[in-house]
N, CA, C and O atoms as a GROMACS GRO file, in nm:
protein
  356
    1MET      N    1   0.085  -0.117   0.000
    1MET     CA    2   0.000   0.000   0.000
    1MET      C    3   0.089   0.124   0.000
    1MET      O    4   0.183   0.134   0.080
    2GLU      N    5   0.060   0.216  -0.089
    2GLU     CA    6   0.137   0.340  -0.097
    2GLU      C    7   0.096   0.436   0.014
    2GLU      O    8  -0.014   0.425   0.070
    3ALA      N    9   0.185   0.528   0.045
    3ALA     CA   10   0.158   0.626   0.152
    3ALA      C   11   0.032   0.705   0.124
    3ALA      O   12  -0.046   0.733   0.216
    4SER      N   13   0.009   0.743  -0.003
    4SER     CA   14  -0.110   0.822  -0.035
    4SER      C   15  -0.238   0.742  -0.010
    4SER      O   16  -0.339   0.798   0.032
    5GLU      N   17  -0.232   0.611  -0.038
    5GLU     CA   18  -0.349   0.527  -0.012
    5GLU      C   19  -0.375   0.518   0.138
    5GLU      O   20  -0.490   0.525   0.182
    6LEU      N   21  -0.268   0.503   0.215
    6LEU     CA   22  -0.280   0.495   0.360
    6LEU      C   23  -0.341   0.624   0.414
    6LEU      O   24  -0.429   0.622   0.499
    7CYS      N   25  -0.292   0.737   0.363
    7CYS     CA   26  -0.345   0.866   0.407
    7CYS      C   27  -0.493   0.877   0.376
    7CYS      O   28  -0.572   0.918   0.461
    8TYR      N   29  -0.533   0.840   0.254
    8TYR     CA   30  -0.674   0.848   0.216
    8TYR      C   31  -0.759   0.759   0.306
    8TYR      O   32  -0.862   0.802   0.357
    9LEU      N   33  -0.715   0.634   0.325
    9LEU     CA   34  -0.792   0.542   0.409
    9LEU      C   35  -0.798   0.592   0.553
    9LEU      O   36  -0.901   0.580   0.619
   10SER      N   37  -0.688   0.647   0.600
   10SER     CA   38  -0.684   0.697   0.737
   10SER      C   39  -0.780   0.813   0.756
   10SER      O   40  -0.853   0.818   0.854
   11LEU      N   41  -0.779   0.906   0.662
   11LEU     CA   42  -0.868   1.022   0.673
   11LEU      C   43  -1.013   0.980   0.660
   11LEU      O   44  -1.100   1.033   0.729
   12ARG      N   45  -1.040   0.884   0.572
   12ARG     CA   46  -1.178   0.837   0.555
   12ARG      C   47  -1.225   0.767   0.683
   12ARG      O   48  -1.335   0.793   0.732
   13SER      N   49  -1.141   0.679   0.736
   13SER     CA   50  -1.182   0.608   0.858
   13SER      C   51  -1.188   0.703   0.977
   13SER      O   52  -1.270   0.684   1.066
   14LEU      N   53  -1.103   0.805   0.978
   14LEU     CA   54  -1.107   0.903   1.086
   14LEU      C   55  -1.240   0.976   1.087
   14LEU      O   56  -1.299   0.998   1.192
   15GLY      N   57  -1.286   1.014   0.967
   15GLY     CA   58  -1.415   1.082   0.958
   15GLY      C   59  -1.526   0.997   1.016
   15GLY      O   60  -1.612   1.047   1.089
   16THR      N   61  -1.523   0.869   0.984
   16THR     CA   62  -1.623   0.776   1.038
   16THR      C   63  -1.611   0.766   1.189
   16THR      O   64  -1.710   0.772   1.262
   17LEU      N   65  -1.488   0.752   1.236
   17LEU     CA   66  -1.466   0.740   1.381
   17LEU      C   67  -1.510   0.866   1.454
   17LEU      O   68  -1.573   0.859   1.559
   18MET      N   69  -1.477   0.981   1.397
   18MET     CA   70  -1.513   1.107   1.463
   18MET      C   71  -1.663   1.128   1.463
   18MET      O   72  -1.719   1.182   1.558
   19GLN      N   73  -1.730   1.086   1.353
   19GLN     CA   74  -1.876   1.098   1.348
   19GLN      C   75  -1.940   1.017   1.460
   19GLN      O   76  -2.035   1.062   1.524
   20ARG      N   77  -1.886   0.898   1.483
   20ARG     CA   78  -1.942   0.812   1.587
   20ARG      C   79  -1.886   0.846   1.724
   20ARG      O   80  -1.924   0.784   1.823
   21GLN      N   81  -1.798   0.943   1.730
   21GLN     CA   82  -1.735   0.986   1.855
   21GLN      C   83  -1.668   0.871   1.928
   21GLN      O   84  -1.676   0.862   2.050
   22GLU      N   85  -1.603   0.783   1.852
   22GLU     CA   86  -1.537   0.668   1.912
   22GLU      C   87  -1.386   0.680   1.915
   22GLU      O   88  -1.319   0.601   1.981
   23LEU      N   89  -1.332   0.778   1.846
   23LEU     CA   90  -1.187   0.784   1.832
   23LEU      C   91  -1.116   0.789   1.967
   23LEU      O   92  -1.044   0.695   2.002
   24SER      N   93  -1.134   0.894   2.042
   24SER     CA   94  -1.060   0.909   2.165
   24SER      C   95  -1.098   0.808   2.272
   24SER      O   96  -1.010   0.745   2.330
   25PRO      N   97  -1.225   0.790   2.302
   25PRO     CA   98  -1.259   0.697   2.408
   25PRO      C   99  -1.213   0.554   2.380
   25PRO      O  100  -1.161   0.488   2.470
   26VAL      N  101  -1.232   0.506   2.259
   26VAL     CA  102  -1.196   0.367   2.229
   26VAL      C  103  -1.045   0.349   2.236
   26VAL      O  104  -0.997   0.260   2.306
   27GLU      N  105  -0.972   0.431   2.165
   27GLU     CA  106  -0.826   0.414   2.163
   27GLU      C  107  -0.766   0.438   2.301
   27GLU      O  108  -0.677   0.364   2.343
   28ALA      N  109  -0.814   0.539   2.371
   28ALA     CA  110  -0.761   0.567   2.504
   28ALA      C  111  -0.794   0.454   2.602
   28ALA      O  112  -0.710   0.414   2.683
   29THR      N  113  -0.916   0.403   2.593
   29THR     CA  114  -0.957   0.294   2.682
   29THR      C  115  -0.874   0.169   2.656
   29THR      O  116  -0.829   0.102   2.749
   30GLU      N  117  -0.854   0.137   2.528
   30GLU     CA  118  -0.773   0.020   2.495
   30GLU      C  119  -0.630   0.035   2.547
   30GLU      O  120  -0.569  -0.063   2.590
   31THR      N  121  -0.577   0.157   2.544
   31THR     CA  122  -0.442   0.182   2.596
   31THR      C  123  -0.438   0.162   2.747
   31THR      O  124  -0.345   0.101   2.799
   32VAL      N  125  -0.537   0.215   2.817
   32VAL     CA  126  -0.543   0.199   2.963
   32VAL      C  127  -0.556   0.052   3.000
   32VAL      O  128  -0.488   0.004   3.091
   33LEU      N  129  -0.642  -0.021   2.931
   33LEU     CA  130  -0.660  -0.163   2.959
   33LEU      C  131  -0.531  -0.241   2.933
   33LEU      O  132  -0.497  -0.332   3.008
   34ALA      N  133  -0.460  -0.205   2.828
   34ALA     CA  134  -0.333  -0.271   2.799
   34ALA      C  135  -0.231  -0.243   2.909
   34ALA      O  136  -0.154  -0.331   2.948
   35ALA      N  137  -0.232  -0.120   2.960
   35ALA     CA  138  -0.139  -0.084   3.068
   35ALA      C  139  -0.170  -0.165   3.194
   35ALA      O  140  -0.079  -0.210   3.263
   36LYS      N  141  -0.299  -0.183   3.222
   36LYS     CA  142  -0.339  -0.259   3.340
   36LYS      C  143  -0.308  -0.407   3.326
   36LYS      O  144  -0.289  -0.477   3.425
   37SER      N  145  -0.302  -0.456   3.202
   37SER     CA  146  -0.280  -0.600   3.180
   37SER      C  147  -0.138  -0.642   3.215
   37SER      O  148  -0.113  -0.759   3.243
   38GLY      N  149  -0.044  -0.547   3.213
   38GLY     CA  150   0.095  -0.581   3.241
   38GLY      C  151   0.169  -0.638   3.121
   38GLY      O  152   0.288  -0.668   3.131
   39ASP      N  153   0.101  -0.653   3.010
   39ASP     CA  154   0.162  -0.706   2.887
   39ASP      C  155   0.227  -0.590   2.813
   39ASP      O  156   0.158  -0.509   2.751
   40ARG      N  157   0.359  -0.582   2.818
   40ARG     CA  158   0.431  -0.468   2.761
   40ARG      C  159   0.414  -0.456   2.610
   40ARG      O  160   0.398  -0.346   2.558
   41LEU      N  161   0.417  -0.568   2.540
   41LEU     CA  162   0.400  -0.564   2.395
   41LEU      C  163   0.260  -0.516   2.359
   41LEU      O  164   0.244  -0.436   2.266
   42HIS      N  165   0.160  -0.564   2.430
   42HIS     CA  166   0.022  -0.519   2.407
   42HIS      C  167   0.011  -0.369   2.430
   42HIS      O  168  -0.055  -0.298   2.354
   43LEU      N  169   0.075  -0.321   2.536
   43LEU     CA  170   0.073  -0.178   2.565
   43LEU      C  171   0.138  -0.098   2.452
   43LEU      O  172   0.082   0.003   2.408
   44VAL      N  173   0.252  -0.142   2.405
   44VAL     CA  174   0.319  -0.071   2.295
   44VAL      C  175   0.230  -0.068   2.172
   44VAL      O  176   0.220   0.034   2.105
   45ARG      N  177   0.164  -0.179   2.142
   45ARG     CA  178   0.077  -0.184   2.025
   45ARG      C  179  -0.043  -0.090   2.039
   45ARG      O  180  -0.081  -0.023   1.943
   46GLU      N  181  -0.102  -0.084   2.157
   46GLU     CA  182  -0.216   0.005   2.177
   46GLU      C  183  -0.175   0.152   2.176
   46GLU      O  184  -0.248   0.236   2.124
   47VAL      N  185  -0.060   0.184   2.234
   47VAL     CA  186  -0.011   0.322   2.229
   47VAL      C  187   0.019   0.360   2.084
   47VAL      O  188  -0.005   0.474   2.044
   48THR      N  189   0.072   0.266   2.007
   48THR     CA  190   0.096   0.293   1.865
   48THR      C  191  -0.034   0.328   1.795
   48THR      O  192  -0.038   0.424   1.717
   49ASP      N  193  -0.140   0.253   1.821
   49ASP     CA  194  -0.271   0.285   1.762
   49ASP      C  195  -0.317   0.424   1.803
   49ASP      O  196  -0.362   0.503   1.720
   50LEU      N  197  -0.306   0.453   1.931
   50LEU     CA  198  -0.351   0.583   1.983
   50LEU      C  199  -0.272   0.697   1.919
   50LEU      O  200  -0.330   0.796   1.875
   51TRP      N  201  -0.139   0.682   1.915
   51TRP     CA  202  -0.056   0.786   1.855
   51TRP      C  203  -0.088   0.804   1.707
   51TRP      O  204  -0.093   0.917   1.657
   52PHE      N  205  -0.110   0.694   1.637
   52PHE     CA  206  -0.144   0.702   1.495
   52PHE      C  207  -0.270   0.786   1.476
   52PHE      O  208  -0.272   0.878   1.394
   53HIS      N  209  -0.374   0.755   1.552
   53HIS     CA  210  -0.499   0.830   1.540
   53HIS      C  211  -0.478   0.977   1.580
   53HIS      O  212  -0.535   1.066   1.518
   54CYS      N  213  -0.400   1.001   1.682
   54CYS     CA  214  -0.373   1.139   1.723
   54CYS      C  215  -0.299   1.216   1.613
   54CYS      O  216  -0.328   1.333   1.590
   55MET      N  217  -0.205   1.151   1.546
   55MET     CA  218  -0.132   1.219   1.439
   55MET      C  219  -0.223   1.251   1.321
   55MET      O  220  -0.207   1.354   1.256
   56ILE      N  221  -0.319   1.162   1.293
   56ILE     CA  222  -0.415   1.189   1.186
   56ILE      C  223  -0.501   1.310   1.224
   56ILE      O  224  -0.525   1.398   1.140
   57VAL      N  225  -0.547   1.315   1.348
   57VAL     CA  226  -0.628   1.429   1.394
   57VAL      C  227  -0.546   1.558   1.385
   57VAL      O  228  -0.597   1.659   1.336
   58LEU      N  229  -0.422   1.555   1.430
   58LEU     CA  230  -0.337   1.673   1.422
   58LEU      C  231  -0.322   1.718   1.277
   58LEU      O  232  -0.336   1.837   1.247
   59ALA      N  233  -0.295   1.625   1.188
   59ALA     CA  234  -0.275   1.659   1.046
   59ALA      C  235  -0.399   1.723   0.986
   59ALA      O  236  -0.388   1.815   0.906
   60ARG      N  237  -0.517   1.674   1.024
   60ARG     CA  238  -0.641   1.732   0.972
   60ARG      C  239  -0.658   1.876   1.016
   60ARG      O  240  -0.734   1.952   0.955
   61HIS      N  241  -0.589   1.915   1.121
   61HIS     CA  242  -0.598   2.052   1.172
   61HIS      C  243  -0.473   2.132   1.141
   61HIS      O  244  -0.450   2.239   1.198
   62GLY      N  245  -0.391   2.080   1.050
   62GLY     CA  246  -0.270   2.151   1.009
   62GLY      C  247  -0.160   2.151   1.114
   62GLY      O  248  -0.073   2.238   1.113
   63LEU      N  249  -0.165   2.056   1.203
   63LEU     CA  250  -0.066   2.045   1.311
   63LEU      C  251   0.013   1.917   1.295
   63LEU      O  252  -0.021   1.832   1.213
   64GLY      N  253   0.117   1.902   1.374
   64GLY     CA  254   0.197   1.781   1.370
   64GLY      C  255   0.262   1.754   1.504
   64GLY      O  256   0.240   1.826   1.601
   65PRO      N  257   0.341   1.648   1.509
   65PRO     CA  258   0.408   1.612   1.635
   65PRO      C  259   0.493   1.726   1.692
   65PRO      O  260   0.506   1.739   1.813
   66GLY      N  261   0.550   1.808   1.606
   66GLY     CA  262   0.631   1.920   1.653
   66GLY      C  263   0.552   2.018   1.737
   66GLY      O  264   0.605   2.077   1.832
   67ASP      N  265   0.426   2.036   1.704
   67ASP     CA  266   0.340   2.126   1.782
   67ASP      C  267   0.318   2.070   1.922
   67ASP      O  268   0.317   2.144   2.021
   68VAL      N  269   0.300   1.940   1.930
   68VAL     CA  270   0.280   1.875   2.061
   68VAL      C  271   0.410   1.881   2.142
   68VAL      O  272   0.407   1.910   2.262
   69LEU      N  273   0.521   1.855   2.076
   69LEU     CA  274   0.650   1.861   2.146
   69LEU      C  275   0.680   2.002   2.197
   69LEU      O  276   0.735   2.019   2.306
   70ALA      N  277   0.643   2.104   2.118
   70ALA     CA  278   0.663   2.242   2.162
   70ALA      C  279   0.580   2.272   2.286
   70ALA      O  280   0.626   2.340   2.377
   71GLU      N  281   0.458   2.220   2.290
   71GLU     CA  282   0.373   2.240   2.407
   71GLU      C  283   0.431   2.168   2.528
   71GLU      O  284   0.425   2.219   2.640
   72MET      N  285   0.487   2.049   2.506
   72MET     CA  286   0.550   1.976   2.617
   72MET      C  287   0.670   2.054   2.672
   72MET      O  288   0.691   2.060   2.793
   73GLN      N  289   0.748   2.113   2.582
   73GLN     CA  290   0.861   2.195   2.627
   73GLN      C  291   0.813   2.316   2.705
   73GLN      O  292   0.872   2.352   2.806
   74ARG      N  293   0.704   2.378   2.658
   74ARG     CA  294   0.650   2.494   2.728
   74ARG      C  295   0.610   2.457   2.871
   74ARG      O  296   0.626   2.536   2.964
   75ARG      N  297   0.558   2.337   2.886
   75ARG     CA  298   0.509   2.293   3.018
   75ARG      C  299   0.618   2.239   3.110
   75ARG      O  300   0.594   2.216   3.228
   76GLU      N  301   0.736   2.219   3.058
   76GLU     CA  302   0.843   2.160   3.139
   76GLU      C  303   0.865   2.242   3.265
   76GLU      O  304   0.882   2.364   3.260
   77GLY      N  305   0.865   2.174   3.377
   77GLY     CA  306   0.888   2.240   3.505
   77GLY      C  307   0.764   2.301   3.568
   77GLY      O  308   0.771   2.361   3.676
   78ILE      N  309   0.649   2.287   3.501
   78ILE     CA  310   0.523   2.339   3.554
   78ILE      C  311   0.439   2.222   3.602
   78ILE      O  312   0.425   2.122   3.531
   79SER      N  313   0.385   2.231   3.721
   79SER     CA  314   0.302   2.122   3.770
   79SER      C  315   0.173   2.114   3.687
   79SER      O  316   0.128   2.215   3.633
   80GLY      N  317   0.117   1.997   3.677
   80GLY     CA  318  -0.008   1.979   3.604
   80GLY      C  319  -0.120   2.063   3.660
   80GLY      O  320  -0.203   2.115   3.586
   81ILE      N  321  -0.124   2.075   3.792
   81ILE     CA  322  -0.228   2.154   3.858
   81ILE      C  323  -0.214   2.301   3.820
   81ILE      O  324  -0.312   2.367   3.786
   82ASP      N  325  -0.091   2.353   3.826
   82ASP     CA  326  -0.068   2.493   3.790
   82ASP      C  327  -0.096   2.518   3.642
   82ASP      O  328  -0.152   2.622   3.606
   83GLU      N  329  -0.058   2.425   3.557
   83GLU     CA  330  -0.078   2.442   3.413
   83GLU      C  331  -0.227   2.448   3.381
   83GLU      O  332  -0.270   2.532   3.302
   84LYS      N  333  -0.305   2.358   3.440
   84LYS     CA  334  -0.449   2.358   3.414
   84LYS      C  335  -0.514   2.484   3.470
   84LYS      O  336  -0.603   2.540   3.406
   85ALA      N  337  -0.472   2.530   3.586
   85ALA     CA  338  -0.529   2.650   3.645
   85ALA      C  339  -0.502   2.772   3.556
   85ALA      O  340  -0.586   2.861   3.545
   86ALA      N  341  -0.386   2.775   3.492
   86ALA     CA  342  -0.350   2.888   3.406
   86ALA      C  343  -0.435   2.889   3.279
   86ALA      O  344  -0.452   2.996   3.220
   87ARG      N  345  -0.487   2.777   3.236
   87ARG     CA  346  -0.570   2.770   3.115
   87ARG      C  347  -0.702   2.844   3.135
   87ARG      O  348  -0.759   2.896   3.039
   88LYS      N  349  -0.752   2.850   3.258
   88LYS     CA  350  -0.882   2.910   3.286
   88LYS      C  351  -0.877   3.061   3.285
   88LYS      O  352  -0.982   3.127   3.285
   89LYS      N  353  -0.758   3.117   3.283
   89LYS     CA  354  -0.744   3.264   3.289
   89LYS      C  355  -0.757   3.324   3.152
   89LYS      O  356  -0.748   3.446   3.137
   0.00000   0.00000   0.00000
């Protein structure tokens, strides 16, 4: 399968997933369940699925992994509680 075919199929399936509002809950839940199972390979596979779907969502909005990494750098050294509180301002 060529990259362009993969992109087309991914965007088409993403639209379906987003319409049914299953993208985040399903992938995130499967990742959490894999983490609880203690099976490291299963966890890696589920995180791969989650990251793949997240990258497709980012791309649809003109964003990429670099945008996420920049936000992670911005948050470095800030507690999660403080960071969330600052969002409300």
